[in-house]
C-alpha positions in Angstrom: -0.2 -0.1 0.1 1.0 3.5 -0.6 0.6 6.5 2.5 0.6 9.6 0.3 1.7 12.9 1.4 -0.7 15.3 -0.3 1.9 18.4 -0.2 4.8 16.3 -1.8 2.8 13.7 -3.6 5.4 11.5 -2.4 4.9 8.6 0.0 6.2 5.4 2.0 5.6 2.1 0.6 4.9 -0.7 2.9 4.2 -4.5 2.2 1.3 -5.8 3.7 1.7 -9.7 4.6 -1.1 -12.1 5.3 -1.7 -12.1 9.1 0.0 -14.6 11.7 -1.8 -16.3 14.5 0.8 -15.2 17.1 3.9 -13.4 17.7 6.9 -14.5 19.8 9.6 -11.9 21.7 11.4 -15.1 22.6 13.7 -17.6 21.0 12.0 -20.4 19.8 13.3 -23.7 18.2 12.5 -24.0 14.6 11.8 -27.8 15.1 8.5 -29.6 16.2 5.5 -28.0 18.0 6.4 -25.5 20.7 3.3 -25.6 22.8 2.4 -22.2 24.1 3.5 -18.9 22.3 2.5 -15.6 23.9 -0.1 -17.8 25.8 -1.8 -19.5 22.9 -1.2 -23.4 22.0 0.0 -23.2 18.4 -0.8 -26.3 16.1 0.6 -27.3 12.8 0.1 -25.0 9.8 -0.3 -22.3 12.1 1.6 -18.8 11.1 4.1 -17.6 13.9 6.1 -14.3 13.7 9.4 -14.5 15.3 10.9 -11.2 16.4 13.8 -11.9 18.9 15.6 -15.2 17.9 19.2 -15.6 19.3 20.2 -15.9 15.4 18.3 -12.8 14.2 18.4 -14.1 10.4 15.7 -16.5 11.9 13.5 -13.5 12.6 10.2 -13.3 10.2 7.5 -15.0 9.6 7.3 -19.5 9.7 4.6 -21.9 9.3 4.9 -24.3 12.2 5.4 -28.3 11.4 5.7 -31.3 13.4 9.1 -31.5 11.7 11.3 -28.5 10.4 9.5 -25.2 10.5 8.9 -23.9 6.9 8.6 -20.3 5.6 5.6 -19.4 3.7 4.8 -18.3 0.4 4.7 -14.5 1.0 8.1 -14.6 3.0 10.3 -17.1 1.2 14.2 -17.3 1.7 15.8 -14.8 -1.0 12.9 -12.5 -0.8 13.2 -9.1 0.8 11.5 -7.9 4.2 12.3 -4.3 4.5 9.1 -2.4 5.2 6.9 -5.5 5.6 3.9 -5.3 7.8 1.9 -7.9 9.8 -0.6 -8.4 12.2 -0.8 -10.8 15.1 -4.2 -12.0 15.7 -3.9 -13.3 19.2 -2.0 -13.6 22.2 -1.7 -12.5 25.9 0.8 -9.6 25.2 0.2 -9.1 21.1 -3.2 -10.1 20.3 -4.4 -7.4 17.3 -1.0 -6.0 17.3 1.0 -4.8 14.2 4.6 -5.2 13.4 6.9 -3.9 10.8 10.4 -5.2 9.7 12.9 -1.9 10.3 15.6 -3.5 8.5 17.2 -1.1 5.6 16.3 -2.4 2.2 19.3 -3.6 0.4 20.6 -5.7 3.7 16.8 -7.3 4.2 17.1 -10.5 2.3 15.2 -13.4 4.3 17.2 -16.2 5.1 20.7 -14.3 4.6 20.5 -11.2 6.7 19.4 -10.1 10.1 16.0 -8.8 10.5 14.9 -6.5 13.0 10.7 -6.1 13.9 9.2 -3.5 16.4 5.5 -3.6 17.3 3.8 -0.2 15.9 0.4 -0.8 17.4 -1.3 -3.1 19.9 -5.1 -4.0 20.5 -6.5 -2.2 17.7 -3.9 1.0 17.7 -3.4 2.7 14.4 -0.1 3.3 12.3 2.1 6.4 13.6 2.5 8.2 10.3 3.9 11.7 10.6 2.9 15.0 9.4 2.0 15.7 6.2 0.9 19.5 5.8 1.0 21.3 2.5 -1.9 22.0 0.0 -3.6 20.9 -2.6 -6.1 23.3 -3.5 -6.3 24.0 0.2 -4.6 22.8 3.6 -4.8 19.4 4.8 -4.1 18.0 8.2 -1.9 15.2 9.1 -2.8 12.1 7.2 -4.1 9.2 8.9 -4.6 5.4 7.7 -8.4 4.9 7.7 -8.6 1.8 5.1 -6.3 -0.8 4.1 -7.3 -3.2 1.3 -5.0 -6.4 1.2 -4.7 -8.8 -1.8 -6.5 -12.4 -0.8 -5.7 -15.4 -2.6 -8.6 -16.7 -4.5 -10.8 -14.3 -3.6 -12.6 -12.1 -6.2 -11.0 -8.7 -6.5 -13.1 -5.4 -6.2 -13.7 -2.6 -8.7 -12.1 -3.3 -12.1 -8.7 -5.2 -10.9 -8.1 -8.4 -12.9 -6.2 -11.8 -11.7 -2.6 -10.9 -11.0 -3.0 -7.3 -10.4 -1.0 -6.0 -7.5 -3.4 -3.6 -5.9 -2.4 -0.6 -3.7 -5.2 1.5 -2.2 -4.9 4.0 0.7 -7.1 6.7 1.9 -6.1 9.8 3.7 -8.4 11.7 5.7 -9.0 15.2 4.5 -10.8 18.1 6.4 -14.3 18.6 4.4 -17.8 18.1 5.0 -18.8 15.3 4.6 -15.6 14.0 5.1 -13.2 13.3 2.0 -10.1 11.3 1.2 -7.0 11.6 -0.9 -7.2 8.0 -2.9 -4.4 6.6 -5.0 -5.3 3.9 -7.5 -2.7 1.8 -9.6 -4.1 -0.4 -12.5 -2.0 -2.9 -14.5 -3.4 -2.1 -18.2 -4.4 -5.4 -20.2 -3.5 -5.3 -23.8 -5.6 -2.9 -25.4 -7.3 -1.5 -22.3 -8.6 2.0 -22.7 -11.2 2.4 -20.2 -10.4 2.1 -16.2 -13.2 2.3 -13.6 -12.5 4.1 -10.1 -13.9 2.8 -6.8 -14.9 6.4 -5.8 -16.2 9.6 -8.0 -13.8 12.2 -7.5 -14.9 15.5 -5.3 -13.8 17.6 -8.4 -12.0 17.1 -11.4 -9.1 19.6 -11.2 -8.2 17.5 -8.0 -7.3 14.5 -10.5 -4.0 13.3 -11.5 -3.3 10.7 -14.4 0.0 8.9 -15.1 1.1 6.3 -17.2 4.7 4.4 -16.0 5.5 7.8 -14.2 4.4 10.3 -17.3 1.7 12.9 -16.3 -1.2 13.1 -18.8 -3.7 16.1 -19.5 -7.5 15.7 -19.4 -9.6 16.2 -22.4 -6.4 16.0 -25.0 -5.3 12.7 -23.4 -8.3 10.9 -21.5 -11.8 11.9 -20.3 -13.3 11.5 -17.1 -16.8 10.9 -16.4 -18.2 9.9 -13.1 -16.0 6.9 -12.1 -14.7 6.1 -15.7 -11.7 7.4 -17.1 -10.8 6.6 -20.8 -7.9 6.8 -22.4 -7.8 8.5 -25.5 -4.3 8.8 -26.7 -2.8 7.3 -29.9 -0.4 4.5 -28.5 -1.7 1.3 -27.2 -1.4 0.2 -23.5 -0.7 -3.2 -22.5 1.2 -4.0 -19.3 1.8 -0.4 -18.4 1.0 0.9 -14.8 -1.7 3.7 -14.8 -2.1 5.5 -11.5 -4.9 7.5 -10.8 -5.0 10.2 -7.7 -7.7 12.2 -6.7 -10.2 13.5 -3.8 -13.1 11.7 -3.1 -15.7 11.6 -0.7 -15.4 7.7 0.0 -17.2 6.5 2.7 -14.7 6.4 5.9 -14.8 4.4 9.0 -13.4 6.1 12.5 -12.7 9.1 10.9 -10.1 10.8 13.3 -9.3 7.7 15.3 -9.3 4.3 15.5 -12.7 3.5 16.6 -15.4 3.2 14.4 -17.3 6.4 15.3 -21.3 7.5 15.4 -23.4 6.0 12.2 -25.2 8.4 10.0 -28.4 7.2 11.8 -27.2 7.8 15.0 -27.1 4.4 16.7 -26.1 0.6 16.4 -29.0 -0.9 18.2 -30.9 -1.3 15.0 -28.4 -3.9 13.9 -27.2 -7.2 14.9 -23.6 -6.7 16.6 -23.4 -4.6 19.8 -21.1 -1.9 18.5 -20.7 1.5 20.2 -18.9 4.6 18.6 -16.2 3.7 20.9 -15.6 -0.2 19.5 -12.1 -0.3 17.9 -12.5 -0.9 14.2 -10.2 -4.1 14.4 -12.6 -5.6 16.6 -15.6 -4.5 14.6 -14.2 -5.8 11.2 -13.3 -9.3 13.1 -16.6 -9.5 14.5 -18.4 -8.8 11.2 -15.8 -11.5 9.3 -17.0 -14.1 12.3 -20.5 -13.4 11.3 -20.0 -13.9 7.8 -18.1 -16.9 8.4 -20.8 -18.2 10.6 -23.5 -17.8 8.1 -21.5 -18.6 5.0 -21.7 -22.0 3.5 -18.6 -24.6 4.1 -15.7 -24.5 1.8 -14.5 -28.0 0.2 -11.4 -29.4 2.0 -8.1 -27.9 1.5 -4.9 -29.5 -0.1 -2.9 -29.2 3.2 -2.2 -32.9 4.6 -3.4 -34.7 1.7 -1.3 -37.3 0.0 -0.9 -37.5 -3.8 -2.2 -40.4 -5.5 0.3 -41.8 -7.7 -1.0 -43.4 -11.2 1.3 -46.2 -11.2 2.3 -48.9 -8.8 5.1 -48.2 -6.3 6.9 -50.1 -4.0 9.6 -50.1 -1.1 13.1 -51.1 -1.7 16.8 -50.3 -0.7 19.4 -48.3 -2.5 22.8 -49.6 -3.3 26.2 -47.8 -3.0 27.5 -46.4 -6.2 24.3 -44.9 -7.7 24.5 -42.2 -10.2 24.1 -38.4 -9.3 20.3 -38.2 -10.2 19.4 -40.4 -7.3 21.2 -37.9 -4.6 20.9 -37.5 -1.9 20.3 -40.5 -0.4 22.1 -43.0 1.9 23.0 -46.2 0.7 20.9 -49.2 2.2 18.5 -47.1 3.4 14.9 -48.4 2.8 12.8 -46.2 0.4 9.2 -46.2 -0.3 7.9 -44.9 -4.0 10.0 -46.8 -5.9 8.5 -46.9 -9.5 9.4 -48.5 -12.9 7.5 -46.5 -15.4 9.2 -43.1 -16.0 5.8 -41.3 -17.0 3.3 -40.9 -14.2 0.7 -38.7 -12.7 0.1 -37.4 -9.5 -3.5 -36.4 -8.5 -4.2 -33.8 -5.8 -7.2 -35.6 -4.1 -10.1 -37.8 -4.8 -12.6 -36.4 -6.9 -15.3 -36.5 -4.2 -13.4 -34.2 -2.1 -11.8 -31.9 -4.4 -9.6 -29.1 -2.6 -10.7 -25.2 -2.7 -8.6 -23.4 -4.8 -11.1 -21.3 -6.6 -13.4 -19.2 -4.3 -16.4 -17.3 -4.6 -17.6 -15.2 -7.6 -17.7 -15.2 -11.4 -13.7 -15.4 -12.1 -11.9 -17.5 -9.6 -8.3 -16.3 -8.8 -5.2 -17.7 -8.1 -3.0 -20.9 -9.5 -2.1 -24.3 -9.0 1.6 -24.6 -9.0 3.8 -28.0 -9.3 6.4 -28.0 -6.9 9.6 -30.0 -7.9 12.4 -30.9 -5.8 11.4 -28.0 -3.4 11.3 -25.1 -6.1 8.2 -24.0 -8.1 7.8 -25.5 -11.7 5.1 -25.2 -13.9 1.7 -23.3 -12.9 -1.7 -23.1 -14.4 -3.9 -20.0 -13.8 -7.5 -21.3 -12.3 -8.9 -18.5 -14.2 -7.8 -20.7 -17.4 -10.0 -23.6 -16.3 -9.5 -27.0 -17.3 -6.4 -27.8 -19.3 -2.7 -28.4 -19.1 0.3 -25.6 -18.6 3.6 -27.7 -18.6 3.1 -30.5 -15.9 0.1 -29.1 -14.4 -3.4 -30.0 -15.6 -6.5 -28.5 -14.1 -9.0 -31.4 -14.5 -12.0 -29.6 -13.4 -13.0 -26.1 -11.8 -17.0 -26.5 -10.6 -19.3 -24.8 -8.4 -19.1 -26.1 -4.9 -21.7 -24.1 -3.6 -23.4 -20.7 -3.4 -20.1 -19.2 -2.4 -17.3 -21.5 -3.1 -15.7 -23.2 -6.0 -13.7 -26.6 -6.1 -10.8 -27.2 -8.2 -9.1 -30.6 -8.9 -5.6 -30.8 -10.4 -2.8 -33.2 -11.0 1.0 -33.5 -12.2 1.8 -35.2 -15.6 5.7 -35.9 -15.1 8.1 -37.8 -17.2 11.2 -38.5 -15.1 14.7 -39.1 -15.8 16.2 -42.0 -13.8 16.7 -41.3 -10.1 15.0 -39.4 -7.2 12.2 -36.6 -7.5 10.1 -34.9 -5.1 6.8 -33.5 -5.9 4.0 -31.4 -4.2 0.8 -29.5 -5.7 0.6 -26.0 -4.2 -2.3 -23.4 -4.1 -3.3 -21.7 -1.1 -1.6 -24.8 0.8 0.4 -27.4 -0.3 -0.2 -31.3 -0.5 2.4 -33.6 1.3 5.4 -34.4 -0.6 5.5 -37.6 -2.6 9.3 -38.9 -2.8 9.7 -41.3 -6.1 12.5 -43.1 -7.1 12.4 -44.1 -10.9 14.3 -47.5 -11.9 14.8 -47.2 -15.4 16.4 -50.8 -15.7 14.7 -53.2 -13.0 16.6 -56.3 -13.7 14.7 -59.4 -13.6 16.8 -61.7 -10.8 18.8 -64.7 -12.4 21.0 -67.4 -11.0 24.8 -67.5 -11.9 25.0 -70.8 -10.1 21.9 -72.8 -9.5 20.8 -74.0 -6.2 22.5 -77.1 -4.8 22.7 -78.8 -1.1 24.6 -81.2 1.1 22.9 -83.3 3.7 25.7 -82.1 6.6 23.3 -84.0 9.2 21.4 -86.8 8.1 18.3 -88.2 10.6 16.1 -90.7 9.0 12.5 -92.2 9.9 11.5 -95.6 8.2 8.3 -96.2 6.8 7.2 -99.6 5.7 11.0 -100.1 4.9 11.5 -96.4 3.0 13.9 -94.0 4.8 12.4 -90.4 4.9 14.4 -87.7 6.1 13.0 -86.6 9.6 13.2 -83.6 12.1 16.9 -82.5 12.8 18.4 -83.1 9.1 20.1 -80.2 8.1 20.5 -79.2 4.7 23.6 -76.9 3.4 22.2 -74.8 0.5 24.4 -72.8 -1.8 23.7 -70.8 -5.0 24.7 -67.4 -6.8 22.6 -64.4 -8.1 23.8 -62.7 -11.1 24.8 -59.1 -11.3 21.6 -57.1 -11.3 20.2 -58.5 -8.2 21.4 -54.9 -6.6 21.5 -52.8 -10.0 19.5 -49.3 -8.9 17.7 -51.2 -5.7 17.1 -54.4 -4.0 14.5 -56.0 -2.0 14.2 -53.9 1.1 13.3 -57.6 3.3 14.2 -60.6 1.6 16.5 -60.6 -1.4 16.4 -64.5 -1.3 14.8 -67.2 0.6 15.0 -71.0 1.1 12.2 -73.2 1.5 12.2 -76.9 2.4 8.9 -79.0 3.5 9.1 -79.6 7.3 11.4 -76.7 7.7 10.9 -72.6 8.3 11.7 -70.3 5.6 15.2 -69.2 5.7 15.7 -65.4 4.8 19.2 -64.7 3.3 20.3 -61.0 2.7 23.7 -59.2 2.3 25.6 -58.9 5.4 26.5 -55.3 4.3 25.5 -52.7 2.0 26.2 -53.8 -1.6 27.5 -52.1 -4.6 25.2 -51.5 -7.6 27.5 -53.8 -10.0 27.8 -56.9 -7.1 26.6 -60.4 -7.6 25.5 -62.2 -4.6 27.0 -65.6 -3.7 25.4 -67.8 -0.8 27.3 -70.6 0.4 26.1 -73.5 2.9 23.5 -71.7 4.2 21.9 -74.3 6.8 18.0 -75.1 6.8 16.9 -77.4 9.3 13.6 -79.6 9.5 11.6 -79.3 12.4 9.0 -81.2 14.3 5.9 -80.9 12.6 3.4 -82.3 10.1 5.2 -82.5 6.6 5.0 -85.5 4.8 6.0 -86.0 0.9 7.2 -89.0 -0.8 9.3 -86.7 -3.1 10.4 -83.4 -2.2 12.7 -80.4 -3.2 14.4 -77.4 -2.0 13.1 -74.0 -3.4 15.4 -71.0 -3.6 13.6 -67.6 -4.7 15.6 -64.1 -5.4 13.4 -61.0 -5.6 13.6 -57.3 -6.3 10.9 -55.0 -5.4 8.3 -56.1 -8.1 10.1 -59.4 -9.3 11.3 -62.5 -8.7 13.1 -65.7 -9.8 13.1 -69.5 -8.3 15.4 -72.4 -8.9 15.2 -75.8 -7.2 17.2 -78.6 -5.6 15.7 -82.1 -5.7 16.0 -84.2 -2.7 16.8 -88.1 -2.8 14.5 -88.8 -0.1 11.1 -87.9 1.0 10.5 -86.1 4.2 8.4 -87.0 7.1 8.5 -84.9 10.3 5.7 -86.1 12.3 7.1 -86.4 15.9 6.2 -89.7 18.3 2.7 -89.6 18.9 -0.5 -89.5 17.1 -1.8 -87.1 14.3 -5.1 -85.7 14.9 -5.7 -86.5 11.3 -8.4 -89.4 10.6 -7.5 -90.3 7.2 -4.3 -92.4 6.1 -2.7 -91.7 2.4 0.0 -93.8 3.3 3.1 -91.4 3.2 2.8 -90.1 6.6 2.6 -93.0 9.0 3.5 -92.2 12.7 4.9 -95.3 13.6 7.2 -98.3 12.1 4.9 -101.4 10.7 7.3 -103.6 12.6 6.1 -102.9 16.2 8.5 -103.2 19.1 11.6 -103.1 16.9 14.5 -100.7 15.9 15.9 -102.5 13.0 15.2 -100.4 9.8 14.2 -102.1 6.6 16.1 -101.6 3.3 15.0 -102.2 -0.3 17.6 -104.9 -0.5 16.4 -107.0 2.3 13.3 -109.1 2.4 10.0 -107.6 3.9 9.4 -108.9 7.3 7.0 -111.9 7.0 3.2 -110.9 8.3 3.6 -107.3 7.3 2.6 -105.4 4.3 4.4 -102.3 2.7 3.2 -98.7 1.7 4.5 -97.9 -1.6 3.9 -95.0 -4.0 0.9 -94.1 -2.4 -1.2 -97.3 -1.7 -0.9 -100.0 0.6 -0.3 -103.4 -0.7 0.7 -107.0 -0.3 4.4 -107.4 -0.3 4.6 -109.7 -3.0 4.4 -107.0 -5.7 7.9 -107.3 -6.5 9.4 -104.3 -4.7 11.1 -106.3 -1.9 13.2 -110.0 -2.6 12.3 -113.0 -1.4 8.6 -112.3 -0.3 6.0 -113.5 -2.3 2.5 -115.1 -2.7 1.3 -117.4 0.2 2.2 -115.1 3.4 -0.2 -112.9 4.8 0.8 -109.2 5.0 -0.3 -106.9 7.9 -0.7 -103.2 8.3 -1.0 -101.3 11.4 -2.2 -97.7 11.9 -3.4 -95.6 14.9 -6.3 -93.3 14.5 -7.5 -90.7 17.2 -11.2 -89.8 16.6 -12.0 -89.0 20.3 -14.6 -91.1 22.4 -16.8 -93.1 20.3 -18.7 -96.6 20.8 -19.0 -96.9 17.2 -18.1 -95.4 13.6 -17.0 -96.1 10.2 -13.8 -97.0 8.3 -13.6 -95.7 4.5 -11.6 -97.5 2.4 -10.0 -96.3 -0.8 -9.8 -98.1 -3.9 -12.1 -101.4 -2.8 -15.2 -102.2 -1.6 -16.0 -102.6 2.0 -17.9 -106.0 1.1 -14.6 -107.5 0.3 -13.6 -107.6 4.0 -13.9 -111.0 5.5 -14.1 -112.7 9.1 -10.9 -113.9 10.7 -9.1 -116.4 8.6 -11.7 -115.8 5.4 -11.7 -113.3 2.2 -8.8 -111.6 0.7 -8.4 -109.0 3.3 -9.3 -108.6 7.2 -9.8 -105.5 9.2 -9.4 -105.8 13.1 -9.8 -103.1 15.6 -7.6 -103.2 18.8 -8.4 -101.3 22.1 -5.2 -100.7 23.8 -6.6 -99.5 27.2 -9.0 -102.4 27.3 -6.7 -104.9 25.5 -9.6 -106.1 23.1 -9.8 -106.8 19.3 -12.8 -106.6 17.5 -13.3 -108.3 14.0 -14.7 -105.7 11.5 -15.4 -108.7 9.1 -17.8 -110.6 11.5 -21.3 -108.9 12.2 -21.9 -107.7 16.0 -22.5 -109.5 18.0 -21.2 -112.9 16.6 -17.7 -114.0 18.3 -14.5 -115.7 16.9 -13.1 -118.5 19.0 -13.4 -118.0 22.9 -15.0 -114.5 21.9 -13.0 -113.0 24.7 -11.2 -110.3 22.5 -7.7 -111.1 23.9 -6.3 -112.0 20.2 -7.3 -112.0 16.6 -8.5 -115.8 16.5 -10.7 -114.7 19.9 -11.7 -111.5 18.9 -15.4 -109.8 19.1 -17.8 -109.4 16.1 -17.5 -105.5 15.2 -19.5 -105.4 11.9 -22.7 -103.1 12.0 -23.4 -102.5 8.4 -21.7 -102.2 4.7 -22.3 -99.5 2.0 -19.8 -99.2 -0.9 -16.6 -98.4 0.7 -17.9 -97.5 4.1 -17.6 -100.2 6.9 -19.4 -99.4 9.8 -18.8 -101.0 13.6 -19.7 -101.0 16.8 -18.0 -101.4 20.2 -21.0 -101.6 22.2 -21.9 -105.4 21.9 -22.4 -106.7 25.8 -20.0 -109.7 25.0 -16.8 -109.9 27.1 -17.5 -107.6 29.6 -18.9 -105.0 26.8 -20.2 -102.6 26.0 -17.0 -100.7 25.0 -15.7 -97.0 23.5 -12.8 -95.6 22.3 -12.8 -93.3 25.6 -11.6 -94.0 29.2 -7.9 -95.7 29.3 -8.0 -96.0 25.6 -7.3 -92.3 25.1 -9.9 -91.4 22.2 -8.0 -93.6 20.0 -7.8 -97.1 18.5 -5.4 -99.2 16.0 -6.6 -100.5 13.1 -4.8 -103.8 11.4 -5.4 -104.5 7.8 -4.3 -108.3 6.9 -3.9 -108.9 3.4 -4.1 -113.0 2.5 -1.1 -114.7 1.0 -3.1 -114.5 -2.4 -4.1 -111.1 -2.3 -3.3 -108.6 -5.2 -5.5 -105.8 -3.6 -4.2 -102.2 -3.3 -5.7 -99.9 -0.8 -5.4 -96.1 -1.8 -6.7 -94.3 1.4 -8.1 -95.4 4.9 -10.2 -92.9 6.4 -11.9 -93.3 10.1 -15.3 -91.1 10.2 
């Protein structure tokens, strides 16, 4: 704004800044939330004026952040601070106080020079402007600031001011009835503009002064003045020129001669809403009116502040190796970074379309612009008045009416990146959160330089039906090498490689130190140990997986044996697929079977996922004419009957003891009783006391397809019985193949 001296027509220029919430005259840290400032609890995003820092270079306006504080857009590092004026709105000592930067021009660079601030008014006081004197067709008293207009971002201008114009208006009190003021209006002429509309009508045309770029022009010859309209008549066209109009006007004044609002024309404020009196301070009246307007105004749409930019391509987390090119700086080798992308062209959208930010405000022509902040500096920008469309990297996708007062704007960044790190924000009256992206333009697919291999450093075996399986406690030492490229530009944040073996916990193998960009990744003799559990496979393999952030490659090393990690005890499973038996079939012995030795007479074998008679040729010396038994313990819980489902054969083939191609017996260990599931209940074999297979109790209840139902409730031999009590909720099932049997059972399930 310009304060004019009517006598000399010279003035002092002051630069009005947006108000701060509080001002501080004590040293504050420029990091984190400071708690109370001048008795007020400040929050993130509040504007604060610091006037007495230990280092005066830090004085001036700041925005409070949870991390490092930031300079606001109207007080950025590198700008000039001399004659800056700002008001503090709240505080114990400095509520409604005005401050001015008294540092001389030339040594007033923000962030570089020491800045001095003084308070020039408190609690609504007025600017201390000195005597003016002089005459302009009369004698005028000392000028006093009675009205100030400050430019508000995105708020429609008044008068004829267009977007982007810097407006300076000041009214100086003039002695007259009714009160008159000396007014200066400054216009920035648009190309071809000839008509300029004044805010007020001059008192007399002889008080009117008209200059263009500092050169005075004459009324009638160069311009005409009719009411509030000035028309330029001279021959040369205007465009970008500064047009200044100075005149005396009967502009309405508030609080003439003081900093109070005075008495209204009708003599009283009692006919209005607010409880004003002639002694009400101007600042308080304006504040009350502003609060009333805010209370009745419809709410604006959500702002940019604190919102995250939405990325159009997938992003990942990863780590950065040492040796990256300059475009990746600054970074810490080995640090985890998010925002890792593998497409160089992407978009960053400001907000969800349903909650567009408020960038254009009320009126017919929204003001302001949307700016792409790239790596901390303003890059491309698009004027909101230009509407939907693109300017450089900034695209406004929509400018819509939000309600009767507010506009809403949606915008995004369209960017094509070189390899490395970039940081992006969208800025209007506030800013989005920063999106920090790392573009890997190579993104190798990991590959093996040497395929996975292993040695068995500790071999522990479990023998099932004469077949040896690796059991818990077995240790495999695994080796492999990942080719160069596994660390190029980035590597996986948590799991560069992993080793998986059924029956073992997955082992993650990462580099022991931060790798360089061109390193390969050799892994030698990484141990993997089988643990007690429920893994059971006839054949298996070790699987090694190499990973980058969004790609992986796997390789295998086959095992020479199957795996069985069932510990001693009984499985809760009620189905036997003949690969995970819990107990060796030769009960009570510790001699393992081998494929080169004869199968022990009286025992069946499990091979290739089926239960068969031993004479099928897998074991030499064991042929037709002998019986073959298979035993398995099931744990169904307490029951006095149940069903055994046989896979691969009909249950009708099960005969009573000594008859048929196959016999099935059920044994209760706690009661020491055998039941014949091929003999109907309540019939008995032999003595029927259940002490042996020959004297077993008939237990068959019914036969249906492959299902053989049984009962333990017969009153014979001290019955009825159940699997509960001393039997522990389990029973042993014995399957006997006759010497001539060629049957194969694919599964046995206890229902």
